C-alpha positions in Angstrom: -15.6 9.1 -11.8 -12.8 10.0 -14.3 -8.9 9.8 -12.8 -6.3 11.7 -14.6 -2.8 12.0 -13.9 -0.8 15.4 -14.5 3.3 15.6 -13.9 4.2 18.3 -12.9 7.7 18.5 -12.4 10.5 14.6 -12.5 9.5 13.7 -8.9 5.3 15.0 -8.7 3.2 14.3 -10.1 -0.4 15.3 -9.3 -3.9 13.2 -10.0 -7.5 14.8 -10.5 -10.7 13.8 -10.3 -13.2 14.1 -11.6 -16.9 13.2 -9.4 -20.4 13.4 -11.3 -23.6 14.2 -9.9 -24.9 11.6 -7.0 -20.9 10.2 -6.9 -19.5 10.6 -3.9 -15.4 9.8 -3.2 -13.9 9.2 0.8 -10.4 10.6 0.6 -8.5 8.9 3.8 -5.6 11.2 2.8 -6.9 14.4 3.1 -3.6 16.5 3.8 -3.2 14.9 -0.2 -5.6 17.0 -0.8 -4.3 20.3 -3.3 -7.1 21.5 -4.0 -11.2 21.3 -3.9 -13.2 22.8 -7.2 -17.3 22.6 -5.9 -19.2 24.2 -3.2 -18.4 24.2 0.4 -20.4 21.7 1.4 -19.7 19.2 -0.9 -16.6 18.4 1.7 -17.3 16.9 4.4 -14.9 15.6 7.0 -15.5 12.9 9.9 -14.0 10.8 12.0 -12.4 7.6 11.9 -13.2 5.1 13.1 -11.3 3.4 16.4 -9.8 0.1 14.0 -9.3 2.6 11.4 -7.1 5.1 13.2 -5.0 2.1 13.9 -4.3 1.1 10.4 -3.9 4.4 9.2 -2.2 6.8 11.6 -4.9 9.3 11.1 -7.8 10.2 12.8 -9.9 12.5 9.8 -11.4 11.5 6.9 -12.5 13.8 3.9 -16.0 12.7 1.5 -15.9 14.6 -1.2 -19.9 15.2 -3.3 -20.0 15.3 -7.0 -20.1 17.1 -8.5 -16.5 18.4 -8.4 -12.8 18.3 -9.3 -9.7 17.3 -7.0 -6.9 17.1 -7.4 -4.9 15.1 -5.5 -0.3 15.3 -4.6 1.5 12.0 -4.6 3.7 11.9 -2.7 7.7 11.7 -4.2 8.5 8.2 -5.4 4.7 7.2 -4.6 2.7 6.2 -8.0 -1.6 5.9 -7.7 -3.7 3.4 -9.0 -7.3 3.0 -9.9 -8.4 -0.1 -9.2 -12.0 -1.6 -9.9 -13.6 -3.7 -7.1 -16.7 -5.8 -8.0 -19.0 -7.9 -5.5 -17.7 -11.0 -5.7 -13.8 -9.3 -4.8 -12.2 -11.7 -2.9 -8.5 -9.8 -2.3 -6.8 -8.7 1.1 -5.3 -5.4 1.4 -3.0 -3.3 3.0 -5.1 -0.8 4.5 -2.5 2.2 4.8 -1.9 2.2 1.1 -5.4 2.9 0.2 -5.9 6.2 -0.6 -10.2 6.8 -1.6 -12.1 4.4 -2.9 -16.1 5.9 -4.7 -19.5 5.3 -2.4 -20.8 1.8 -2.5 -17.1 0.1 -1.6 -18.0 -1.6 1.5 -14.8 -3.4 3.3 -14.4 -6.0 6.1 -11.4 -6.7 8.3 -9.7 -10.3 9.0 -6.9 -10.4 11.4 -3.8 -11.7 11.3 -2.8 -14.6 13.4 -0.4 -13.9 16.6 3.2 -14.8 14.5 2.6 -12.5 11.9 1.0 -9.7 13.2 4.7 -9.5 15.6 6.6 -9.4 12.7 4.2 -7.8 10.1 3.3 -5.3 12.3 -0.3 -5.2 11.4 -3.1 -6.9 13.0 -5.6 -6.8 9.9 -6.1 -7.1 6.8 -8.9 -5.3 4.7 -11.7 -6.9 1.8 -13.1 -4.8 0.2 -16.9 -5.6 -2.0 -18.3 -3.6 -4.7 -19.1 -1.9 -7.5 -17.3 0.7 -7.2 -13.4 2.2 -7.3 -9.9 1.9 -5.2 -7.5 3.9 -5.6 -4.3 2.7 -4.4 -1.0 5.0 -3.1 2.4 2.4 -3.5 6.1 3.0 -3.7 6.2 3.1 -8.2 3.8 1.7 -10.3 2.0 -1.4 -9.2 2.3 -4.2 -10.7 0.3 -7.8 -10.7 1.7 -11.4 -10.5 0.4 -14.8 -11.1 0.4 -17.1 -8.3 0.7 -20.9 -9.2 -0.7 -23.7 -7.2 2.1 -25.7 -6.6 5.3 -22.8 -7.3 5.4 -21.0 -4.3 6.1 -16.5 -5.2 8.5 -15.1 -2.5 7.5 -11.3 -1.5 9.1 -9.4 0.5 6.6 -8.7 3.2 6.9 -4.8 2.5 6.3 -4.8 -1.6 2.9 -7.3 -0.4 0.4 -4.6 -1.1 -3.2 -7.2 -1.8 -3.4 -10.8 -1.9 -6.3 -13.7 -2.2 -8.4 -14.1 0.7 -7.8 -18.1 -0.3 -4.0 -18.2 -1.1 -1.7 -20.2 1.3 0.9 -17.5 3.2 3.6 -18.4 5.1 6.3 -16.1 6.4 9.9 -16.8 6.0 13.6 -16.5 4.4 14.9 -17.9 1.4 17.8 -19.0 0.3 20.9 -20.1 1.3 22.3 -19.0 4.8 23.8 -16.0 4.0 20.5 -15.2 2.0 18.8 -15.4 4.9 20.8 -13.7 7.4 20.6 -10.5 5.5 16.8 -10.4 3.7 14.0 -8.8 4.7 10.4 -11.7 6.4 8.8 -12.5 2.6 5.9 -14.4 2.6 6.2 -17.4 1.0 3.0 -17.5 -1.2 0.6 -20.4 -3.0 -3.0 -20.5 -4.5 -4.6 -19.0 -7.7 -5.5 -15.7 -8.4 -3.1 -12.4 -8.7 -1.1 -10.9 -5.9 -0.2 -7.0 -6.6 3.0 -5.7 -5.1 4.7 -2.1 -5.0 8.3 -2.4 -7.2 10.2 0.0 -4.5 10.3 -0.1 -1.0 12.5 2.5 1.5 16.4 1.0 1.5 18.6 2.4 4.1 21.2 0.1 3.6 21.2 1.5 0.0 20.5 5.2 0.9 24.1 4.0 3.2 25.8 2.8 0.4 25.4 5.9 -1.7 26.8 7.7 1.7 30.6 8.9 1.9 30.6 5.5 4.8 33.8 3.8 5.6 34.3 0.6 4.2 35.1 -1.1 6.8 31.5 -1.0 8.0 29.7 -1.7 5.5 31.7 -4.7 5.5 31.2 -5.7 8.9 27.3 -4.6 8.2 27.4 -7.1 5.3 29.5 -10.2 5.9 28.9 -10.5 10.1 24.9 -12.0 11.3 23.0 -9.1 12.5 25.8 -7.0 10.9 23.6 -4.5 10.1 21.3 -4.4 13.1 23.8 -4.0 16.3 26.4 -1.7 13.6 25.6 1.2 13.4 
């Protein structure tokens, strides 16, 4: 399968999947299918299993058979990356980022502990095994960073896309008192291998700064502990 990208405007992009004969692709966000060039019977939609419905907040997935061309629309501000998946791949993924995977790729669930689930609102991570390819939908181009066995890496929980299964993780905040009071939860990570991150995230506070808001209200949100929660 070949993937190409086309920028239709300064904000929107389209990805074209060229699916060869005897190839199939599972699309987990069917609404992003803009166009399909192939026979009608080459698209088979089915209901997701209950765990996948919960994680993806969707009910239907599509299986597309080749030979065919598929155009996928990427939402404004989002990028798509195609990741090769090997038989011994050990990365755990945030399932919500998975746009598609090719036939031959399987996945298993890995449960988080109760504390991490309550904070991240995510019960499981997904491990994929190949051979095949994985299409990831991320806010901004995906970025890879190496882990160190001793020096911790702090990653915002909303930016982490995938990490090695054997990495050591701990939910925390860091820095001095002022920094820790006003930041989102982060993963403190050590180990071997690399993590995948999305460099952008929705920032409500930045949006508020860009709007015509009162100076005193903005100062109160930033300076007072938990001001961003109680002062709207």
